[in-house]
ROMIDREN-52053 format. One record per residue (C-alpha): z, y, x; residue number from 0; residue in three letters. Coordinates in Angstrom, 2 decimals, always signed. Each point is the difference from the previous one (the first is absolute). Layout:
BEGIN
         Z         Y         X   pos   code
         Z         Y         X   NUM    ALA
...
// end
This chain:
BEGIN
         Z         Y         X   pos   code
   -126.81    +48.90    -71.60     0    MET
     +3.22     +1.47     +0.03     1    ASP
     +2.67     -1.53     -2.30     2    LEU
     +1.28     +3.34     -0.80     3    ARG
     -3.44     +1.39     -0.99     4    ASP
     -0.55     -3.08     -2.25     5    ILE
     +3.61     +0.76     -1.53     6    GLU
     -0.86     +3.74     -0.67     7    TYR
     -3.64     -1.25     -1.39     8    PHE
     +1.93     -2.05     -2.57     9    ALA
     +2.10     +2.92     -1.23    10    VAL
     -3.20     +2.15     -0.40    11    ILE
     -1.55     -2.83     -2.04    12    ALA
     +3.07     -0.39     -2.10    13    GLU
     -0.05     +3.94     -0.84    14    HIS
     -3.58     +0.73     +0.27    15    GLY
     +0.35     +3.35     +1.22    16    HIS
     +0.98     +0.95     +3.65    17    LEU
     +2.52     +2.69     -0.67    18    GLY
     +2.15     -2.04     -2.52    19    ARG
     -0.33     -2.89     +2.73    20    ALA
     +1.01     +2.28     +2.76    21    ALA
     +3.04     +1.10     -2.38    22    GLU
     +1.16     -3.24     -0.40    23    ALA
     -0.40     -0.98     +3.81    24    LEU
     +1.85     +3.12     +0.73    25    GLY
     -2.96     +0.88     +2.53    26    LEU
     -2.05     +3.44     -0.37    27    GLY
     -3.47     -0.68     -1.42    28    GLN
     -1.89     +0.97     +3.41    29    PRO
     +1.80     -2.84     +1.70    30    ALA
     -0.61     -2.51     -2.61    31    LEU
     -4.00     +1.18     -0.25    32    SER
     +0.06     -0.79     +4.22    33    ILE
     +1.59     -3.51     -0.69    34    SER
     -2.70     -0.75     -2.62    35    LEU
     -2.94     +1.49     +2.11    36    ARG
     +1.57     -2.32     +2.84    37    ARG
     +0.00     -3.12     -2.10    38    LEU
     -3.48     +0.48     -1.50    39    GLU
     -1.27     +0.33     +3.99    40    ARG
     +1.69     -3.30     +0.64    41    ALA
     -1.86     -1.36     -3.20    42    ALA
     -3.12     +1.81     +1.01    43    GLU
     -0.47     +0.63     -3.92    44    ALA
     +1.18     +2.35     -2.46    45    ARG
     +3.18     -1.12     -1.74    46    LEU
     +0.40     +2.76     -2.75    47    VAL
     -2.22     +2.52     -1.73    48    LYS
     +1.23     +3.34     -1.51    49    ARG
     -0.19     +0.67     -3.83    50    THR
     +0.75     +2.96     -1.91    51    PRO
     +3.52     -1.90     -0.84    52    LYS
     +0.69     -1.11     +3.75    53    GLY
     -1.37     -3.02     +1.62    54    VAL
     -1.30     -3.38     -1.00    55    GLU
     -0.50     -2.98     +2.35    56    LEU
     -3.55     -0.89     +0.92    57    THR
     -0.81     -3.73     +0.07    58    ALA
     +0.99     -0.58     +3.65    59    ILE
     +3.40     +1.92     -0.99    60    GLY
     +0.89     -2.62     -2.88    61    ASN
     -1.08     -2.73     +2.50    62    ALA
     +2.45     +1.31     +2.58    63    LEU
     +2.95     +0.41     -2.89    64    LEU
     -0.41     -3.37     -0.91    65    SER
     +1.28     -1.15     +3.44    66    HIS
     +2.97     +2.55     -0.07    67    VAL
     +2.25     -2.53     -1.87    68    GLY
     -0.59     -2.92     +2.28    69    ARG
     +0.57     +2.45     +3.18    70    LEU
     +3.23     +1.07     -1.23    71    ARG
     +0.78     -3.64     -0.80    72    LEU
     -0.98     -0.88     +3.65    73    ALA
     +1.87     +2.87     +1.48    74    ARG
     +3.29     -1.08     -1.63    75    ASN
     -0.55     -3.75     +0.87    76    ASP
     -0.21     +1.24     +3.45    77    LEU
     +3.03     +2.24     -0.11    78    ALA
     +1.97     -3.13     -1.61    79    ARG
     -0.93     -2.33     +2.84    80    GLU
     +0.68     +2.47     +2.76    81    MET
     +3.52     +0.35     -1.48    82    SER
     +0.61     -3.64     -0.23    83    ASP
     -1.28     -0.75     +3.62    84    LEU
     +2.60     +2.67     +0.90    85    ALA
     +2.86     -1.20     -1.99    86    HIS
     -0.39     -3.97     -0.19    87    GLY
     +0.83     -0.96     -3.64    88    LYS
     +1.54     +3.29     -0.82    89    ALA
     -2.00     +1.94     -2.43    90    GLY
     -0.68     +0.07     -3.81    91    PHE
     -1.33     -2.38     -2.48    92    LEU
     -1.62     +0.94     -3.42    93    ARG
     +0.03     -3.05     -2.70    94    VAL
     -1.21     -0.02     -3.36    95    GLY
     +1.16     -2.93     -2.35    96    ALA
     -0.64     -0.75     -3.80    97    SER
     +3.23     -0.17     -1.87    98    PRO
     +0.34     -3.55     -0.34    99    GLY
     -0.87     -0.58     +3.58   100    ASN
     +2.48     +2.99     +1.26   101    ALA
     +2.86     -1.96     -1.67   102    GLU
     -0.83     -3.38     +0.85   103    SER
     -1.31     +0.27     +3.52   104    LEU
     +0.60     +3.29     +1.63   105    LEU
     +3.96     -0.12     +0.17   106    PRO
     +0.23     -2.96     +2.21   107    GLU
     -3.04     +1.08     +2.20   108    ALA
     +0.84     +3.76     +0.51   109    CYS
     +3.56     -1.37     +0.99   110    SER
     -1.07     -2.39     +2.61   111    ALA
     -2.49     +2.80     +1.42   112    LEU
     +2.91     +2.43     +0.52   113    LEU
     +2.13     -2.66     +1.61   114    ARG
     -2.69     -0.50     +2.58   115    GLU
     -0.92     +3.62     +0.43   116    ALA
     +2.88     +2.25     -1.02   117    PRO
     -1.62     +3.08     +0.95   118    ARG
     -2.93     -0.23     -2.39   119    VAL
     -0.37     +1.98     -2.83   120    THR
     -1.00     -1.71     -3.10   121    LEU
     -1.36     +1.76     -3.28   122    THR
     -0.86     -2.15     -2.98   123    LEU
     -2.01     +1.25     -2.86   124    THR
     +0.06     -2.21     -3.26   125    VAL
     -3.17     +0.43     -2.40   126    GLN
     -2.58     -1.80     -1.50   127    ASP
     -3.34     -1.26     +1.81   128    ASN
     -1.92     +3.11     -1.50   129    ASP
     +2.38     +2.15     +1.69   130    ALA
     +0.53     -1.85     +3.10   131    LEU
     -3.75     -0.76     +1.10   132    LEU
     -0.92     +3.96     +0.02   133    PRO
     +3.03     +0.59     +2.53   134    SER
     -1.05     -2.67     +2.19   135    LEU
     -3.60     +1.01     +0.17   136    ALA
     +1.34     +3.64     +0.90   137    THR
     +2.04     -1.22     +2.70   138    GLY
     +3.34     +1.11     -1.87   139    GLU
     +1.10     -3.62     +0.16   140    LEU
     -0.24     -2.67     +2.87   141    ASP
     +0.54     -2.95     -2.24   142    ILE
     +0.16     -1.13     -3.67   143    VAL
     +1.47     -3.06     -1.40   144    VAL
     -1.79     -0.63     -3.21   145    ILE
     -1.94     -2.63     -2.23   146    HIS
     -3.09     -0.50     +1.80   147    ALA
     -2.90     +1.89     -0.44   148    VAL
     -3.41     -0.63     -0.96   149    HIS
     -2.52     -0.55     +3.06   150    LYS
     -1.75     +3.07     -0.92   151    ALA
     +2.37     +2.27     +1.57   152    HIS
     -1.59     +0.47     +3.41   153    ALA
     +1.75     +0.85     +3.20   154    GLY
     +3.15     -1.76     -1.17   155    LEU
     +1.62     -3.03     +1.93   156    GLU
     +2.01     -2.14     -2.46   157    GLN
     +2.55     -2.54     +1.70   158    VAL
     +1.05     -2.70     -2.86   159    PRO
     +4.03     -0.09     -0.57   160    LEU
     +0.55     -2.04     -2.95   161    ARG
     -0.95     -1.34     -3.68   162    GLU
     +1.60     +1.94     -2.96   163    ASP
     +0.42     -1.59     -3.44   164    ARG
     +0.17     +2.47     -2.85   165    PHE
     +2.56     -1.60     -2.79   166    VAL
     +0.72     +0.81     -3.34   167    VAL
     +3.65     +0.87     -0.31   168    TYR
     +2.86     +1.62     -2.35   169    CYS
     +3.72     -0.03     -0.73   170    ARG
     +1.74     -3.21     -0.82   171    PRO
     +1.04     +1.33     -3.34   172    ALA
     -3.49     +0.39     -1.14   173    HIS
     -1.27     -2.25     -2.89   174    PRO
     -2.53     -1.53     +2.00   175    LEU
     +2.12     -0.85     +3.33   176    ALA
     +0.62     -3.51     -1.14   177    ARG
     -3.60     -0.79     -0.83   178    ARG
     -1.13     -2.65     +2.51   179    SER
     -3.61     +0.94     +0.24   180    ALA
     -1.01     +2.94     -2.12   181    PRO
     -3.61     +0.89     +0.03   182    THR
     -1.35     +3.45     +0.25   183    LEU
     -0.78     -0.22     -3.76   184    ARG
     +3.57     -0.32     -0.60   185    ASP
     +0.58     +3.24     +2.26   186    LEU
     -2.95     +1.71     -2.08   187    ALA
     +2.78     +2.24     -2.13   188    GLN
     +2.48     +0.71     +2.96   189    GLU
     +0.22     +3.39     +1.84   190    ARG
     -0.48     +0.15     +3.53   191    TRP
     +1.41     +1.62     +3.39   192    VAL
     -2.12     -0.24     +3.00   193    SER
     -2.07     +2.16     +2.43   194    THR
     -3.33     +1.36     -1.06   195    ALA
     -1.63     -2.16     +2.93   196    ALA
     +1.31     -3.12     -1.30   197    ALA
     -0.70     +0.59     -3.89   198    VAL
     -3.60     +1.15     +0.84   199    ALA
     -0.52     -2.64     +2.58   200    GLY
     +1.41     -3.12     -1.80   201    TRP
     +1.55     +0.53     -3.51   202    LEU
     -2.66     +1.87     -1.76   203    GLN
     -2.62     -2.30     +1.20   204    PRO
     +2.10     -3.15     -0.82   205    ALA
     +0.46     +1.13     -3.52   206    PHE
     -3.31     +1.05     -0.41   207    GLN
     -1.54     -3.15     +1.28   208    GLU
     +1.86     -1.71     -3.07   209    ARG
     -1.07     +2.27     -2.42   210    GLY
     +3.46     +1.35     -0.44   211    LEU
     +0.93     +3.64     -0.80   212    PRO
     +0.66     +2.04     +3.11   213    PRO
     +3.48     -0.20     +1.12   214    PRO
     +2.58     +2.58     -0.88   215    GLN
     +1.30     +2.33     +2.57   216    HIS
     +3.52     +1.32     -0.17   217    ALA
     +0.32     +0.85     +3.49   218    LEU
     -2.53     +0.43     +3.09   219    ILE
     +1.94     +1.02     +3.13   220    SER
     -0.48     -0.80     +3.85   221    ASP
     +3.65     -0.17     +0.26   222    SER
     +1.70     -3.45     +0.19   223    VAL
     +3.36     +1.38     -0.80   224    ALA
     -0.77     +2.05     -3.18   225    VAL
     -2.12     -3.13     -1.23   226    ARG
     +2.78     -2.57     +0.53   227    ASN
     +2.56     +2.05     -1.31   228    ARG
     -1.85     +0.96     -3.08   229    THR
     -0.76     -3.85     -0.48   230    LEU
     +3.41     -0.92     +0.46   231    ALA
     +1.06     +2.10     -3.00   232    SER
     -2.84     -0.65     -2.61   233    ALA
     -2.06     -2.68     -1.34   234    ASP
     -2.93     +0.43     +2.09   235    LEU
     -2.30     -2.16     +2.11   236    MET
     -0.91     +0.86     +3.81   237    GLY
     -2.74     -0.79     +2.21   238    LEU
     +0.97     +0.07     +3.68   239    ALA
     -0.11     -1.95     +3.43   240    SER
     +2.19     -2.88     -0.26   241    SER
     +1.54     +1.44     +3.20   242    ARG
     +0.98     +2.78     -1.61   243    VAL
     +1.54     -1.69     -3.08   244    VAL
     +1.91     -2.22     +2.36   245    ASN
     +1.37     +2.71     +2.44   246    THR
     +3.70     +0.49     +0.26   247    GLY
     +1.73     +0.06     -3.37   248    THR
     -3.31     -0.22     -2.20   249    CYS
     -0.18     -3.77     +0.06   250    SER
     +3.50     +0.06     -1.99   251    ALA
     -1.25     +2.66     -2.15   252    ARG
     -3.22     -1.26     -1.24   253    PHE
     -1.83     -3.20     -1.23   254    ARG
     -3.25     -0.63     +1.34   255    ILE
     -2.55     -1.33     -2.83   256    LEU
     -2.14     -3.03     +0.98   257    ALA
     -2.83     +1.37     -2.07   258    VAL
     -2.89     -2.83     +0.16   259    LYS
     -2.91     +2.07     -0.25   260    ASP
     +1.39     +2.75     +2.41   261    ALA
     -0.77     -0.69     +3.72   262    ILE
     -0.76     +2.95     +2.41   263    TRP
     +0.49     +0.32     +3.56   264    THR
     -1.23     +2.51     +2.78   265    ARG
     -0.02     +0.22     +3.56   266    SER
     +2.46     +2.64     +1.71   267    VAL
     -1.41     +1.16     +3.01   268    ALA
     +0.95     +2.78     +3.09   269    ALA
     -2.86     +2.29     +0.12   270    VAL
     -0.91     +2.44     +2.58   271    TYR
     -3.10     +2.11     +1.22   272    ARG
     -2.24     -2.34     +2.14   273    ARG
     -1.00     +2.85     +2.09   274    ASP
     +3.17     +1.93     +0.26   275    GLY
     +2.36     -0.22     +2.51   276    TYR
     +2.79     -2.61     -0.73   277    LEU
     +2.91     +0.77     +2.15   278    SER
     +2.17     -2.60     +1.72   279    PRO
     +2.74     +0.50     -2.46   280    VAL
     -2.57     -0.47     -2.77   281    ALA
     -1.39     -2.96     +1.46   282    LYS
     +3.79     -1.54     +0.25   283    ARG
     +0.48     +0.83     -3.58   284    PHE
     -2.85     -1.90     -1.22   285    VAL
     +1.30     -2.97     +1.82   286    GLU
     +3.42     +0.40     -1.39   287    ILE
     -1.34     +0.49     -3.74   288    LEU
     -1.80     -3.35     +0.48   289    LYS
     +3.06     -1.72     +1.29   290    GLN
     +1.81     +1.30     -2.84   291    ALA
     -2.34     -1.26     -2.51   292    ALA
     +0.08     -3.45     +1.42   293    ARG
     +4.03     +0.12     -0.21   294    ASP
     -0.42     +1.12     -3.63   295    GLY
     -2.23     -2.96     -0.64   296    ALA
     +2.38     -2.73     +1.62   297    ALA
// end
């Protein structure tokens, strides 16, 4: 089968009409019809059936279409690999990271990579897991640095980097900042600033398990800077990774509360597609991430 014919077939499937597909491709309809017939001869089966409104895929056509996404990924992986072989470490690397990990782990790792390979172009996307994982699956990202995902995510390779401890914190002027060991019950009337993932993953279940009313949310944001600037000027409670709270000037601006019945940990991992192409630069970046995580734990 010719790859161009397969690409044309995918556009036919998208539009459900030969004329509209030909227009989208900038082809004449006769040329597109010839491409379709050539593909059907290679498949030894009809791929579409004509309808009053255009065309519909046959069962075999649907089966072929289900492979188009993987074929495109394989083609793009091949192009990346050829480029890397031709240019050594020169190339581009697309990294995604959750906000906390982007703040506490990525700056040092990115700097180290660019010192070693100054011709590399590095792009960094900062989003939560729910947005990063689909981009990884479709090949838009090469590596994501996130809290480890469930094993049910097939086809992903996870390289453990470190354990993250989540803590409750507030500004030093908060009335509860001097309490030696407050409980969640003591915090039941407070309003909170955090991410949607942390609230749903830890805070709400913890209150629910103790028969407490659900936490009151003052601000839900993935932006570390927005959350911390808000906390620094208001009597609110925050929930975040201890590494985020202890990064830069944050340690002087905030007080971590030793909440007795709130112990939350989660693994951080570098994640990539198991069957996808991992360039030499990407492999080296994973090693740099592991070293940065070890240095941060020291």
